[in-house]
Backbone as CSV, one residue per row, in Angstrom:
resi,resn,N_x,N_y,N_z,CA_x,CA_y,CA_z,C_x,C_y,C_z
1,MET,20.203,-36.239,-9.783,19.844,-35.835,-8.920,19.234,-33.964,-9.483
2,SER,18.224,-33.370,-8.943,17.590,-32.579,-9.388,18.559,-31.190,-8.188
3,VAL,18.665,-30.426,-9.112,19.244,-28.794,-8.319,18.178,-27.717,-7.705
4,LYS,18.054,-27.421,-6.564,16.849,-26.479,-6.091,17.077,-25.566,-6.908
5,ASP,15.973,-24.921,-7.142,15.688,-23.328,-8.124,15.626,-22.575,-6.462
6,THR,16.966,-21.522,-6.158,16.861,-20.613,-5.408,16.724,-19.224,-5.535
7,THR,16.155,-19.282,-7.066,15.847,-17.884,-7.208,15.161,-16.912,-6.936
8,ALA,14.258,-17.526,-5.963,12.791,-16.793,-5.391,13.627,-16.220,-4.388
9,GLU,15.181,-16.525,-3.639,15.475,-16.144,-2.428,16.053,-14.349,-3.261
10,THR,16.176,-14.140,-4.370,16.354,-13.190,-4.735,15.783,-11.848,-4.675
11,VAL,14.079,-12.110,-4.421,13.224,-11.151,-4.329,13.279,-11.028,-2.882
12,THR,13.314,-9.618,-2.118,13.229,-9.496,-1.083,12.258,-8.764,-0.510
13,LEU,11.588,-8.604,0.635,10.744,-7.799,1.440,11.466,-6.814,2.708
14,ALA,11.443,-5.410,2.497,11.553,-4.777,3.505,10.422,-3.921,4.139
15,ARG,10.467,-3.530,5.358,9.838,-2.603,6.164,10.354,-1.307,6.204
16,LEU,9.211,-0.575,5.890,9.983,0.881,5.826,9.137,1.518,7.234
17,PRO,9.854,2.325,7.746,8.845,3.030,8.602,7.562,3.692,7.830
18,GLY,6.572,3.720,8.780,5.297,5.045,7.873,4.097,4.279,7.087
19,GLY,3.929,3.064,7.178,3.455,1.932,6.487,3.848,1.608,4.876
20,ILE,5.352,1.636,4.805,5.975,1.351,3.484,6.337,0.648,3.117
21,ALA,6.155,-0.317,2.196,7.016,-1.576,2.423,7.603,-1.512,0.540
22,ARG,8.834,-2.017,0.638,9.752,-2.247,-0.193,10.021,-3.369,-0.428
23,ILE,9.474,-3.969,-2.078,9.739,-5.274,-2.620,10.974,-5.353,-3.481
24,SER,12.158,-5.747,-3.576,13.405,-5.771,-4.378,13.592,-6.857,-4.987
25,VAL,14.337,-6.747,-6.194,14.831,-7.948,-7.041,16.140,-7.990,-7.142
26,HIS,16.962,-8.820,-6.188,18.381,-9.074,-6.506,18.777,-10.053,-7.738
27,ARG,19.463,-9.705,-8.899,19.585,-10.432,-9.738,20.233,-9.845,-11.046
28,PRO,21.139,-8.888,-10.486,22.074,-7.876,-11.298,22.479,-8.981,-12.252
29,GLU,23.254,-9.943,-11.853,23.799,-10.719,-13.227,23.207,-11.132,-14.342
30,ARG,22.057,-11.045,-13.986,20.890,-11.872,-14.828,20.117,-10.449,-15.693
31,HIS,20.668,-9.323,-15.332,19.678,-8.050,-15.493,18.316,-7.719,-15.007
32,ASN,18.125,-8.889,-13.814,17.356,-9.370,-12.876,15.759,-9.840,-13.701
33,ALA,16.158,-10.751,-14.532,15.439,-11.799,-15.073,14.809,-12.281,-14.012
34,MET,13.386,-12.585,-14.418,12.549,-13.471,-13.716,12.422,-14.626,-13.459
35,THR,12.448,-15.401,-13.017,12.204,-16.952,-13.076,10.632,-17.261,-12.331
36,ALA,10.382,-18.058,-12.375,9.227,-18.602,-12.070,9.179,-18.424,-10.536
37,PRO,9.884,-18.909,-9.454,9.379,-19.036,-8.269,9.765,-18.021,-8.079
38,MET,10.711,-16.997,-8.577,10.543,-15.227,-8.483,9.777,-14.387,-8.858
39,TYR,8.557,-15.171,-9.335,6.953,-14.325,-9.256,6.543,-14.986,-8.559
40,GLU,6.660,-16.089,-8.172,5.528,-16.969,-6.817,6.133,-15.954,-5.959
41,ARG,7.182,-15.433,-5.547,8.236,-14.776,-3.962,7.218,-13.840,-4.291
42,LEU,6.920,-12.868,-5.608,6.430,-11.642,-5.725,5.193,-11.066,-5.301
43,LEU,4.417,-12.446,-5.433,2.787,-13.159,-5.129,2.709,-12.702,-3.613
44,GLN,3.755,-13.591,-3.138,3.428,-14.028,-1.827,3.832,-12.768,-1.067
45,TYR,4.971,-11.898,-1.446,5.286,-10.495,-0.576,3.684,-9.774,-0.836
46,LEU,3.601,-9.781,-1.579,2.373,-8.601,-2.251,1.114,-9.082,-1.118
47,GLU,0.756,-10.514,-1.107,-0.248,-11.071,-0.172,-0.062,-10.303,1.185
48,GLU,1.444,-10.981,1.756,2.075,-10.660,3.184,1.540,-8.892,3.314
49,CYS,2.120,-8.151,2.632,1.926,-6.993,2.766,0.487,-6.087,3.179
50,LEU,-0.598,-6.885,2.505,-2.064,-6.350,2.049,-2.396,-7.444,3.275
51,GLY,-2.380,-8.734,3.421,-3.091,-9.565,4.274,-3.431,-9.602,5.835
52,GLU,-2.257,-8.850,6.246,-2.021,-8.446,7.956,-3.163,-8.182,8.626
53,ALA,-4.262,-6.721,7.920,-5.132,-6.415,8.774,-6.309,-6.279,8.122
54,GLY,-6.904,-7.356,7.331,-8.602,-7.266,6.661,-8.431,-5.860,5.411
55,SER,-8.977,-5.456,5.746,-9.762,-4.162,4.729,-9.210,-3.197,4.979
56,VAL,-8.045,-2.433,6.005,-7.461,-1.827,6.674,-5.732,-2.107,6.558
57,PRO,-5.076,-2.890,5.393,-3.670,-2.692,5.702,-2.570,-2.008,6.743
58,SER,-1.514,-3.106,6.973,-0.426,-1.463,7.899,0.184,-1.071,6.486
59,VAL,0.680,-2.055,5.856,1.125,-1.535,5.263,0.263,-0.613,3.757
60,ARG,0.742,0.967,3.534,-0.154,2.278,2.964,0.604,2.191,1.729
61,CYS,1.588,1.636,1.432,2.383,2.028,0.011,3.463,1.009,-0.536
62,ILE,3.345,0.869,-1.117,4.515,-0.497,-2.071,5.608,-0.216,-2.740
63,LEU,7.002,-0.076,-2.811,7.766,0.395,-3.425,8.258,-0.913,-4.516
64,LEU,8.286,-1.301,-5.313,9.144,-2.531,-5.963,10.540,-1.369,-6.686
65,LYS,11.047,-2.330,-7.011,12.699,-1.926,-7.426,13.408,-3.445,-7.640
66,GLY,14.546,-2.483,-8.729,15.280,-3.797,-9.362,16.327,-3.190,-8.972
67,GLU,17.468,-3.778,-8.299,18.804,-3.491,-7.756,19.542,-3.800,-8.583
68,GLY,20.520,-3.224,-8.997,22.036,-3.308,-9.258,22.506,-2.215,-10.362
69,GLY,21.764,-1.158,-10.403,21.760,-0.091,-11.630,21.628,-0.601,-12.622
70,LYS,20.993,-1.556,-13.010,21.396,-2.092,-14.487,20.250,-2.058,-14.901
71,SER,19.032,-2.546,-14.418,17.509,-3.360,-14.627,17.081,-2.907,-13.421
72,PHE,15.793,-2.292,-14.416,14.198,-2.517,-13.264,14.265,-4.027,-13.484
73,ILE,13.552,-4.882,-14.123,13.015,-6.401,-14.621,13.443,-6.253,-15.823
74,SER,14.025,-7.368,-16.139,14.536,-7.344,-17.868,13.460,-8.772,-17.972
75,GLY,11.988,-9.024,-17.456,11.557,-9.818,-18.249,11.736,-11.592,-17.248
76,THR,11.080,-11.984,-18.102,10.919,-13.573,-18.043,12.560,-14.142,-18.650
77,ASP,13.396,-15.018,-17.944,14.685,-15.178,-17.899,14.323,-16.245,-19.285
78,ILE,14.812,-16.251,-19.931,14.661,-16.621,-21.384,14.541,-18.103,-20.926
79,THR,15.737,-19.014,-19.974,15.816,-20.207,-20.565,14.400,-20.738,-19.774
80,HIS,13.795,-20.226,-19.405,12.005,-20.597,-19.080,11.231,-21.202,-20.030
81,PHE,11.599,-20.344,-21.823,10.828,-21.073,-22.749,12.246,-22.359,-23.815
82,ARG,13.003,-22.512,-23.047,14.110,-23.521,-23.840,13.067,-24.878,-24.335
83,ASP,12.354,-25.153,-23.767,11.708,-26.684,-23.854,10.385,-26.137,-24.123
84,PHE,9.660,-24.983,-24.715,8.676,-24.716,-25.230,8.463,-25.646,-26.642
85,ARG,7.442,-26.242,-27.138,7.536,-27.047,-28.018,5.709,-27.068,-28.808
86,SER,4.851,-25.932,-27.817,3.730,-26.110,-28.482,2.823,-24.614,-28.298
87,GLY,1.786,-24.698,-28.868,1.424,-23.119,-29.080,0.706,-22.517,-27.418
88,SER,0.450,-23.745,-26.810,-0.453,-24.275,-25.882,0.580,-23.768,-24.279
89,GLU,1.604,-24.177,-24.663,3.085,-23.723,-23.540,3.052,-22.447,-23.061
90,GLY,2.269,-21.927,-24.525,2.595,-19.907,-24.647,1.117,-19.686,-24.275
91,ILE,0.437,-20.098,-24.512,-0.649,-19.704,-24.062,-1.017,-20.183,-22.412
92,ALA,-0.120,-20.934,-21.398,-0.552,-21.269,-20.229,0.781,-20.515,-19.403
93,TYR,1.410,-20.158,-20.145,3.031,-19.028,-19.750,2.156,-17.395,-19.537
94,GLU,1.238,-17.063,-20.982,0.649,-15.671,-20.389,-0.438,-15.650,-19.508
95,ALA,-1.087,-16.965,-19.116,-2.062,-17.023,-18.188,-1.294,-17.250,-17.165
96,PHE,0.155,-17.098,-16.755,0.333,-17.198,-15.624,1.243,-16.168,-15.264
97,VAL,1.588,-15.335,-16.292,2.102,-13.629,-16.430,1.055,-12.950,-15.933
98,GLU,-0.256,-13.153,-16.330,-0.958,-12.567,-16.436,-1.585,-12.151,-14.480
99,ARG,-1.644,-13.971,-13.977,-1.943,-13.171,-12.609,-1.163,-12.780,-11.769
100,VAL,0.099,-12.765,-12.278,1.207,-11.567,-11.923,0.848,-10.590,-12.076
101,ILE,0.723,-9.622,-13.022,0.389,-8.660,-13.398,-0.999,-7.898,-12.859
102,ASP,-1.730,-8.772,-12.513,-2.781,-8.793,-12.071,-3.319,-8.365,-10.864
103,ALA,-2.016,-9.315,-10.504,-1.884,-9.372,-8.684,-1.537,-7.525,-8.172
104,VAL,-0.410,-7.502,-8.881,0.133,-6.187,-9.026,-1.047,-5.125,-9.257
105,GLU,-1.367,-5.113,-10.417,-2.580,-4.043,-11.158,-3.966,-3.705,-9.814
106,ARG,-4.308,-4.957,-8.880,-5.292,-5.137,-7.897,-4.765,-4.590,-6.784
107,VAL,-3.404,-4.268,-6.096,-3.183,-3.868,-4.976,-3.880,-2.531,-4.483
108,ALA,-4.515,-2.539,-3.662,-5.233,-2.012,-2.790,-4.636,-0.622,-2.575
109,VAL,-3.138,-0.692,-2.400,-2.586,0.375,-2.168,-1.567,1.347,-3.108
110,PRO,-1.858,2.055,-3.154,-0.612,3.104,-4.060,0.855,1.682,-4.456
111,THR,1.346,2.013,-5.634,2.508,1.181,-6.104,3.834,1.801,-6.548
112,VAL,4.482,2.016,-6.413,5.431,2.996,-7.424,7.131,2.180,-7.559
113,ALA,6.605,1.842,-9.073,8.300,0.962,-9.590,8.991,2.379,-9.801
114,VAL,10.093,1.804,-8.866,11.647,2.589,-8.405,12.748,1.898,-9.649
115,ILE,12.594,2.839,-10.874,14.054,1.959,-11.920,14.851,2.541,-12.141
116,ASP,15.799,2.034,-12.471,17.253,2.100,-12.782,17.655,1.442,-13.446
117,GLY,17.977,1.858,-15.117,18.421,0.837,-15.733,17.232,0.079,-17.045
118,TRP,17.403,-0.477,-17.722,16.309,-1.694,-18.482,14.705,-1.881,-18.027
119,THR,13.797,-1.634,-18.508,12.694,-2.456,-18.051,12.104,-2.666,-19.196
120,VAL,12.381,-4.137,-19.525,11.989,-4.859,-20.189,11.057,-5.866,-20.384
121,GLY,10.169,-5.735,-21.712,9.399,-7.046,-21.500,8.178,-7.254,-20.317
122,GLY,8.575,-8.520,-19.447,7.536,-8.749,-18.458,7.861,-7.490,-17.188
123,GLY,9.059,-7.242,-17.194,9.467,-6.150,-16.162,8.532,-4.590,-16.508
124,LEU,8.685,-4.196,-18.064,7.848,-3.316,-18.327,6.222,-3.449,-18.091
125,ALA,5.426,-4.710,-18.364,4.304,-4.852,-18.109,4.157,-4.649,-16.074
126,ILE,5.434,-4.936,-15.128,4.917,-4.924,-14.291,5.271,-3.540,-13.585
127,ALA,6.132,-3.076,-14.313,6.119,-1.433,-14.107,5.179,-0.429,-14.509
128,ASN,4.002,-1.371,-15.832,3.378,-0.480,-16.118,2.021,-0.720,-15.276
129,ALA,1.602,-1.711,-14.580,0.302,-1.869,-13.553,0.867,-1.139,-11.991
130,CYS,2.142,-0.504,-11.929,1.939,-0.247,-10.696,1.315,1.515,-11.245
131,ASP,1.084,2.080,-10.041,0.370,3.419,-10.096,1.162,4.288,-10.512
132,PHE,2.851,4.276,-10.066,3.662,5.262,-10.566,4.530,4.742,-10.759
133,ARG,5.812,5.531,-11.461,7.004,5.217,-11.907,8.239,6.216,-11.865
134,ILE,8.798,5.886,-10.829,10.129,6.905,-10.945,11.548,6.254,-11.732
135,CYS,12.146,7.304,-12.281,13.023,6.498,-12.743,14.655,7.094,-12.896
136,THR,16.257,6.545,-13.261,16.879,8.012,-13.556,17.168,7.870,-15.053
137,PRO,17.701,8.952,-15.213,17.855,9.798,-17.091,18.704,8.426,-17.425
138,GLY,19.060,7.407,-17.435,19.556,6.762,-18.133,18.677,5.550,-18.885
139,SER,17.296,5.608,-18.171,16.616,4.463,-17.926,15.722,4.374,-19.786
140,ARG,15.640,3.145,-19.115,15.410,2.722,-20.747,13.904,1.741,-20.821
141,PHE,12.975,1.806,-21.292,11.624,0.731,-21.486,11.260,0.645,-22.793
142,GLY,10.834,-0.982,-23.165,10.294,-1.679,-24.170,10.186,-2.744,-23.833
143,ALA,9.682,-3.834,-24.980,9.404,-5.041,-24.962,10.045,-5.092,-26.735
144,PRO,11.085,-5.023,-27.032,11.822,-6.175,-28.361,11.983,-7.518,-29.125
145,ILE,10.510,-7.961,-28.491,10.072,-9.066,-29.023,10.184,-9.756,-30.317
146,ALA,9.748,-8.271,-31.198,9.978,-8.362,-32.671,11.259,-9.030,-33.572
147,LYS,12.650,-8.449,-32.604,14.026,-8.780,-32.616,14.862,-9.959,-31.944
148,THR,14.119,-10.319,-30.998,14.439,-11.284,-29.964,13.257,-12.190,-29.495
149,LEU,12.451,-12.766,-29.026,12.131,-14.377,-29.349,11.159,-14.544,-30.216
150,SER,10.570,-13.636,-30.659,9.775,-13.528,-31.323,8.105,-14.244,-31.264
151,ASN,7.950,-13.585,-29.700,6.741,-14.159,-29.250,6.194,-13.030,-29.292
152,THR,5.153,-12.995,-28.476,3.743,-11.773,-28.540,3.182,-11.513,-26.830
153,LEU,2.715,-10.063,-26.126,2.267,-10.180,-25.312,0.894,-10.099,-25.436
154,SER,0.125,-10.335,-23.985,-1.233,-10.905,-23.898,-2.355,-9.334,-24.474
155,SER,-3.368,-9.695,-25.183,-4.242,-8.531,-25.101,-4.274,-7.873,-24.229
156,ARG,-4.481,-7.983,-22.998,-4.843,-7.344,-21.554,-3.375,-6.776,-21.860
157,ASN,-2.146,-7.042,-21.480,-0.617,-6.618,-21.123,-1.027,-5.171,-22.408
158,ILE,-1.227,-5.481,-23.555,-1.128,-4.670,-25.081,-1.980,-3.079,-24.559
159,ALA,-3.312,-3.823,-23.843,-4.194,-3.043,-23.756,-3.972,-1.705,-22.046
160,ARG,-3.503,-2.547,-21.587,-2.258,-1.477,-20.032,-1.540,-0.753,-20.958
161,LEU,-0.822,-1.406,-22.188,0.698,-0.081,-22.764,-0.490,0.990,-23.551
162,VAL,-1.059,0.450,-24.456,-1.449,1.818,-24.546,-2.312,2.484,-23.501
163,ALA,-3.370,2.162,-22.871,-4.026,2.768,-21.988,-3.075,4.125,-21.429
164,ALA,-2.023,3.747,-21.254,-0.900,4.702,-20.726,0.069,5.328,-21.323
165,LEU,0.320,4.824,-22.619,1.538,5.230,-23.884,0.834,5.905,-24.849
166,GLY,-0.504,5.244,-25.284,-1.288,5.630,-26.500,-0.876,4.348,-27.408
167,VAL,-0.851,4.385,-28.516,-0.827,3.564,-29.920,0.401,3.641,-30.223
168,PRO,0.754,5.292,-31.108,1.628,4.983,-31.611,2.804,4.987,-30.714
169,ARG,2.998,4.335,-29.495,4.449,4.496,-28.926,4.401,2.791,-28.696
170,VAL,3.116,2.679,-28.115,3.341,1.198,-28.142,3.526,0.046,-29.607
171,LYS,2.730,0.613,-30.522,3.548,0.074,-32.262,5.000,0.213,-32.180
172,ARG,5.495,1.420,-31.653,7.302,1.880,-31.504,8.011,0.595,-31.078
173,MET,7.383,0.491,-29.367,7.913,-0.647,-28.774,7.836,-2.026,-29.022
174,LEU,6.456,-2.604,-29.646,6.354,-3.676,-30.311,6.578,-4.072,-31.818
175,LEU,6.330,-3.397,-32.710,6.137,-3.274,-34.569,7.678,-3.032,-34.514
176,LEU,8.664,-2.000,-33.743,10.173,-1.776,-34.317,11.054,-2.340,-33.599
177,ALA,10.596,-2.238,-32.060,11.247,-2.891,-31.129,12.190,-1.462,-30.873
178,ASP,11.671,-0.309,-30.719,12.112,0.537,-29.967,12.121,0.695,-28.643
179,TYR,13.388,1.503,-28.256,13.108,1.368,-26.772,13.050,3.109,-26.485
180,LEU,12.297,3.650,-25.297,11.879,4.695,-25.284,12.502,5.847,-23.941
181,GLY,13.257,6.316,-23.944,14.182,6.891,-23.052,13.075,7.945,-21.761
182,ALA,13.805,7.686,-20.899,13.337,8.737,-19.508,12.643,10.016,-20.322
183,ASP,13.473,10.295,-20.867,13.025,11.956,-21.214,11.198,12.153,-21.904
184,GLU,11.612,11.244,-22.895,10.288,10.396,-23.806,8.735,10.105,-22.711
185,MET,9.567,9.490,-21.826,8.226,9.115,-20.571,8.125,9.599,-19.828
186,LEU,9.004,10.865,-19.274,8.503,11.975,-18.597,7.733,12.813,-18.758
187,SER,8.214,13.323,-20.583,7.049,14.261,-20.729,6.029,13.730,-21.492
188,CYS,5.527,12.258,-21.356,4.095,12.010,-21.379,3.345,11.576,-20.413
189,GLY,4.240,11.988,-19.322,3.723,11.954,-17.994,3.659,10.441,-17.628
190,TYR,4.314,9.405,-18.555,4.324,7.883,-18.241,5.725,8.211,-16.443
191,VAL,6.105,8.369,-16.794,7.280,8.705,-15.900,6.710,10.067,-14.443
192,GLN,7.020,9.589,-13.374,6.590,10.652,-12.389,7.893,11.479,-12.182
193,GLN,9.004,10.972,-12.547,9.967,11.793,-12.022,11.365,11.395,-12.058
194,SER,12.134,11.851,-13.110,13.375,11.468,-12.945,14.767,12.215,-12.264
195,VAL,15.529,10.889,-11.893,16.205,11.508,-11.102,17.853,11.216,-11.375
196,ALA,18.638,11.478,-10.480,20.575,11.121,-10.528,20.045,9.304,-9.467
197,ALA,20.742,9.066,-9.792,20.722,7.761,-9.237,20.869,7.580,-7.932
198,PRO,21.460,8.707,-7.188,22.189,8.642,-5.993,20.957,9.021,-5.372
199,GLU,19.912,9.863,-6.028,18.838,10.356,-5.091,17.674,9.698,-5.332
200,LEU,18.028,8.415,-6.226,16.833,7.255,-6.666,16.292,6.780,-5.612
201,ASP,16.536,6.582,-4.554,15.421,5.578,-3.149,14.867,7.069,-2.496
202,ALA,15.339,8.160,-2.539,15.044,9.053,-1.552,14.053,10.061,-1.959
203,ALA,13.569,9.736,-3.740,12.626,10.404,-4.228,11.524,9.275,-4.430
204,ALA,11.894,8.372,-4.081,10.818,7.100,-4.330,10.102,7.387,-2.545
205,LEU,11.126,7.195,-1.442,10.618,7.846,-0.305,9.694,8.545,-0.502
206,ALA,9.916,9.596,-0.428,9.455,10.752,-0.577,8.116,10.709,-1.407
207,LEU,7.661,10.099,-2.492,6.527,10.024,-3.457,5.688,9.291,-1.854
208,ALA,6.106,8.110,-2.018,5.530,7.523,-0.660,5.237,7.500,0.508
209,GLN,5.785,8.681,1.066,5.304,9.488,2.339,4.423,10.364,1.765
210,ARG,3.999,11.066,0.558,3.569,11.925,0.472,1.707,10.661,0.196
211,LEU,2.049,9.956,-0.679,0.838,8.904,-0.350,0.100,8.617,0.782
212,VAL,1.263,8.110,1.481,0.503,7.255,2.872,-0.313,8.631,3.320
213,SER,0.051,9.935,3.182,-0.144,10.894,3.877,-1.771,11.312,3.469
214,LEU,-1.813,10.651,2.090,-3.506,10.830,1.795,-4.246,10.017,2.076
215,SER,-5.797,9.972,2.018,-6.884,9.080,1.995,-6.435,7.372,1.334
216,GLY,-6.517,6.543,2.188,-6.263,5.343,1.483,-7.733,4.327,1.113
217,VAL,-8.299,5.168,1.516,-9.685,4.689,1.121,-10.071,5.504,-0.150
218,THR,-9.680,6.728,-0.527,-10.183,7.024,-1.887,-9.500,6.433,-2.534
219,GLN,-7.985,6.468,-2.365,-7.012,5.375,-2.982,-7.392,4.273,-3.260
220,GLN,-7.668,3.761,-2.712,-8.035,2.178,-2.781,-9.664,2.239,-4.505
221,ALA,-10.492,2.853,-3.947,-11.255,2.781,-4.816,-11.486,3.639,-6.258
222,VAL,-10.025,4.529,-6.006,-10.095,5.260,-7.322,-9.365,3.775,-8.105
223,LYS,-8.343,3.698,-7.640,-7.070,2.489,-8.314,-8.183,1.319,-8.871
224,GLU,-9.065,0.769,-8.404,-9.906,-0.751,-8.253,-10.980,0.135,-10.054
225,SER,-11.385,1.428,-9.567,-12.326,2.265,-10.389,-11.731,2.122,-11.821
226,LEU,-10.569,2.538,-11.651,-9.698,2.713,-13.217,-9.306,1.188,-13.933
227,ARG,-9.110,0.601,-12.768,-9.063,-0.922,-13.535,-9.864,-1.035,-14.253
228,ARG,-11.397,-1.203,-13.576,-11.985,-1.524,-14.472,-12.496,-0.872,-15.309
229,ILE,-12.372,0.475,-15.642,-12.738,1.111,-16.210,-11.694,0.842,-17.538
230,VAL,-10.451,0.843,-17.453,-9.303,0.590,-18.522,-9.460,-0.975,-19.072
231,LEU,-9.639,-1.662,-18.515,-9.698,-3.216,-18.649,-11.028,-4.010,-19.221
232,ASP,-11.770,-3.549,-17.942,-13.111,-4.157,-18.248,-14.102,-3.711,-18.822
233,HIS,-13.837,-2.342,-19.394,-15.450,-0.965,-19.494,-15.955,-1.483,-18.501
234,ASP,-16.386,-1.719,-17.547,-16.998,-1.354,-16.458,-17.432,-0.617,-15.684
235,LEU,-18.337,0.442,-16.195,-18.775,1.512,-14.874,-19.546,0.933,-13.474
236,HIS,-19.966,0.469,-13.676,-20.575,-0.481,-11.993,-19.313,-0.346,-10.853
237,ASP,-20.298,0.725,-10.069,-19.372,1.070,-8.934,-19.888,1.142,-7.739
238,ASP,-21.311,0.729,-7.036,-22.478,0.543,-6.532,-21.207,0.517,-4.860
239,ASP,-20.281,-0.874,-5.130,-19.749,-1.316,-4.226,-18.619,-0.402,-3.937
240,LEU,-17.611,0.199,-4.682,-17.151,1.153,-4.415,-17.261,2.194,-3.420
241,VAL,-18.441,2.851,-4.267,-19.134,3.985,-3.673,-19.799,3.465,-1.844
242,ASP,-19.893,2.465,-1.977,-21.346,1.834,-0.469,-19.824,2.271,0.503
243,SER,-18.736,1.055,-0.168,-17.587,1.155,0.953,-16.699,2.507,1.414
244,VAL,-16.641,3.561,0.132,-16.484,4.773,0.573,-17.350,5.829,1.506
245,TYR,-18.531,5.865,1.622,-19.276,6.287,1.971,-19.606,6.090,3.187
246,GLY,-19.528,4.854,3.368,-19.804,3.889,4.662,-18.825,3.711,5.621
247,SER,-17.170,4.345,5.544,-16.360,4.192,5.823,-16.455,5.202,6.988
248,ALA,-15.061,4.814,8.019,-15.180,5.905,8.848,-14.436,7.018,8.861
249,ALA,-13.572,6.350,8.041,-12.774,7.864,7.092,-13.139,8.808,6.431
250,PHE,-14.632,8.197,5.703,-15.151,9.320,5.375,-15.961,10.033,6.316
251,ARG,-16.679,9.551,7.151,-17.117,10.383,8.508,-16.238,11.285,9.439
252,ALA,-14.995,10.729,8.936,-14.324,11.769,9.814,-13.928,12.710,9.320
253,GLY,-13.316,12.471,7.958,-13.032,13.842,6.340,-14.023,14.786,6.683
254,VAL,-15.896,14.470,6.935,-16.750,15.597,7.635,-16.620,16.273,8.442
255,ALA,-16.400,15.666,9.629,-16.702,15.485,10.532,-15.701,17.622,10.886
256,ALA,-14.603,17.088,10.634,-13.195,17.894,10.252,-13.247,18.979,9.586
257,PHE,-14.317,19.287,8.217,-14.835,20.255,7.961,-15.751,21.293,8.856
258,ILE,-16.370,20.130,9.622,-17.649,21.363,10.454,-17.856,21.333,11.499
259,LYS,-16.822,21.447,11.707,-16.019,21.372,13.368,-16.968,23.069,13.528
260,PRO,-17.825,22.982,14.686,-18.224,24.385,15.240,-17.011,25.250,15.602
């Protein structure tokens, strides 16, 4: 008799005041390693947060957090690869991971990765797909696949890392299996803020509240423009410009500046 996989239940959604949602991963005994059901639950919650009010979601910012003080997310649970026997299985796996990362990247509202500890492999890809990252001083970032599984990242995920960190740092991560520390990630702008663990939630909430106070119409258009430029080298933006300049938010903004 098969045993039901209940790991999806370790991914939870909380609604916070002011249009903020927090999606948390609670699997500290496995350093928050993700199973396929956990990835699916993450996708479900992203859709739930943004699917309630059409083009104007009630959720205006999403926090993604790994609980337990050890890891943000340590990638995919290694047991997922136990029965792999062919390259085609790797292609299918990378396509699945791309569906998850692409969904995080395409979220129409700002996203913040709240990081306390290790951010590894698929966890690094998820954090990288977020708009901002806040971490603790002891956090470490890497994808040491050259000394662990001997697998690879998809070219799209490598392109995302290069856009955020530059080729030299990505080579250190992938070819030398180096971990990059919080200080270096803060100095290069990859991390927005590094704070002590007891202050992490408050700092993340403060950033979310600041994001929510600004124009969601502008944020959505800029996010999608950047995604197209970085990954697709696509400068076509008529649909984005049309949606912004045709919005009630733009008309209200103009009216506020030209009050008699």
